N, C-alpha and C positions, 0 to 999 in steps of 0.2 A: 471507600472512602477517601474522597478525592482531596488535592491540595491547590492552595491556589499559589502558583511561581510566576515570577517574572522573564519571559525571554531577554536575549542580550537585544532584543530590537523594541525592548519596552513594552511589546506584545505581554499581558496577562493572561495566562492558559490554566483550568483546571487539569491537573494531569493524576496521575495515579502511580508510576514511578520517577523520580526522578532522572534515574539513568539514562532509561527509555526516553523520554522527552529531550532529553541533551540530544543524545542522539538525532533523532525524530529532525529537531530544529537543524543542525550540522547539514543533514541530509538535504532535507525540503527547504530552508531557507537560505544558508551557506552554500551549497553544493549546485543546488536547484538538481537533486537528481533523476526528475520526472520529466526534465526536460529536455530534447535534442538541442547536439550543439550550437545546430544552425538556426535556434528557436522556432517559435511557435508562431502563426499568423492569424490571430483569430478575432472574429467580428467584433465589433464596440460591443453587445449584449451575447456574449457565448454562452452556451448552454455546457456544463462540464458535470460529470458523471464520478462521484469518487468511491469506487468498490474498496473494499478492507480501511476504512476512513479511519480503524482506532479513535481515538480523541478529537482527529479533526484536524491535525496541523498541516494537513494538502489542504483542505477546504479552508483554511485560514488564508494560508499562500494563495489561493488562488482568488477568495474576495478581494486582498488587496492588490494581487497585480493585475487584474481584472476588473475593475470596478465596475459594477452593473452587470457581472456573471450573475447566471442561475445557477446554482451547484447543488449538486444531490446527490445526500452522502450516505452510504450504507456499512452498517455496522450491525454484525448479529447479536454479541455478547453484550448482555442487559446491564452491569458493571461499567463495562467501557462504555455505551455508549449513553450512561448517563455524563459519563465526561466526555464526550463530544456533545451532550444537547445543551450541558450548558458553557459548552465555550462556541457554540454556534449562534446561541441562543439574541444574541444582540445584532447579528445580520441577517438582515430582509430577506438578502439573496440564498441562502441557506437552508434550504433543507433534509433533516436527519429521518433515517428510515430504520428502524431496530430489526433489520435484514438481513437474510445472505442471498447473494444471488448467486444461481448456478442453471443447469441445463434442463433443470423439472423441477417443479413446486414438491415439496416436500416438507417433513420434520425430520434433520438429521443432527445426529450427538458432535458438535465441535471440542475439542481436547482445547483447556484454557488453561495458560498459565496466567495466576493472577500474580504473581514475579516477572514476569516476562512476556506482558500482553502480548506485543505484535511480531512474537511468534506463533503465536494461537492458531491452529485452522482443523480442518476437519480431517487429514490425512498426516495431522503430526506426530511425531516419532520425538520422545524427551531426548534420546540417545543420540539420535541423530541430531537435531538441534540443536543438543549441547559442542557438537564436535562441530557442526557448521559455526559457532561462533566463537567457539576457540580457534577456527582456522581466522578469521574475520581480525582477531585482539593479535594473532601470530603475524597477520600480514600489517596490520597497522604498526606494532610494533619493529617491524622489520626496515618501515620508513624513517625511524628513529635515529639518529645517528650516534649518539653516545651508547653504548653497547651497554655501559650501567643501568641509564635510561630504561632502556629497553627491557633489561630484566625487571628493573622495580614495575614500569607498566604490566609486566604479564603477570605478576605475584598478584597487583593489586585488582587486575581483572578478574582472575582466579577467584579470588577472595569474594568479589560483587556475586560474581555468578554463582557462589556457594551456594547448594538447595533451590536455585529457583527453577529447576527444571522438575525436582523431585518433588514441588509442591502442583500439583495437578487437580483440574476440576473439569467433568465433563456437563455440556450445557447442551441442553434440547435447544436449536434453532430455527427458527420459520427460513424454508429456502423458498423464492422466485426466480422467476426469468426476467431477463432485463426486458424481452419485446413486451411481455406483459403487464412491466409496470410501467415502461415509459407509455405503452396505452392508456392506461388508468390516469396516466397524467398530463396526456395531450401532448406529450413528447416526439416529433417527428426528426428531430436532428440530434446528433449529440458532437459539440465542436471538439470536446478533448475529453477521452474516457481512459481515467487513469484506474490500473487494477494492480492490488499487490494484497494478495489474499492466500501466503503460502502455501501453494502446491494445487487450488483449487483452481488458478487460472482457465485452462483449458476448459472446463465447466460452464465459469461465467460468460466465455467466449460464446460457446455452443447456445447460451439461453440468447445470443442477441437475436437471432431469427433470421428469414431470407429479406422481408419487407423493412426492417429496421438498418440491417447492414450498409444499403447506401448512405444512410443519414450519418455514419460515421465518418470524422471529418480527419481527426487526427488520435493516436493512443499513444498510452506509453503501461507499458505489460513489465512487472517483476516476474520473470519464468523463475521457475524452480524445475529441478527431476533430469537436466542433463542435457546432451546434444540431441536425444530422440525428442523429447518434448516440446525443446525451442524450435525444431525443426516441423513438428505437428502443427506448433502455434504462428509460427510463421508463415505455412502454406497456408494455413487460414485467412490471414488477412492479405496475400497476393491472391487468393483466389478471388477475394470480393473488390479486387482492384487498387490495393493500397502499397505502396512503396515501402520496405523494411529497412531497418538498419539494427544492429545489434551489439551495446558494448556492455563489459564487464570492468566495472571498476575497479581498481587495482585492489583493495582492501580485500575484496572475493576471487582473486587469483586464484584457482588451484581448485574450487568452490563448484558447483552444479546450478550457482547463481547468477542470472544474467537479467539485461533489462533491453526490452524489445521496443523500439520505436515504429509508430507505423502514422504513414499520414496518406490520404485518397491522391491519385494523382490528379484528379479530372473531376 
């Protein structure tokens, strides 16, 4: 069941969990976490692909930032897809697909956290995911000046997390390759590819295919799995003629979560 919530910018969205929505709003609209520091030079009507769209916060951001954009949003979990569909319903330039992207077409089980949907994933591990969120909380708290505020912040966050990774559902999801979907849609270029899929990012990129790779102009990929996984993904972009840069927000220091940005050089 979704709930209608008004964001600080006045935009009304259908949400599943208020705390998640607040986090996503800050990450995407305020911090612009999927944009490289130097910004993006996109054409007037860019083609944008949002892989791991969740309830559509980045798709909404993209439609607002680049009026006239064609945005293709992918979210495999039916309950989350319902919220995504409602949020983009009034935007003619945004199309949503109840589908995951990967290296091969298949039906695959996804671990879904109904109370923490943005951490859901094909290779999700509740203990590891809870530890990651705990590290994030401690890093945010460390940035607070008042020791008492830090202590209260951590205690309140722990209370909010209670039970969120114990409530687990296994959901059978349809997976397809990005190049196959692009061919069906008549897409021969992607001006901006955003990927945030909780550890499944390499599989998404392996589904691009040699024919579509030259059409990828810019990308932002949240990478999990540590330096080795980051190196594999970095090599994939550089091998296909793209310049890369890696960032790790302060909130994720000490974790194996990075954001890799890639731009085509020619």
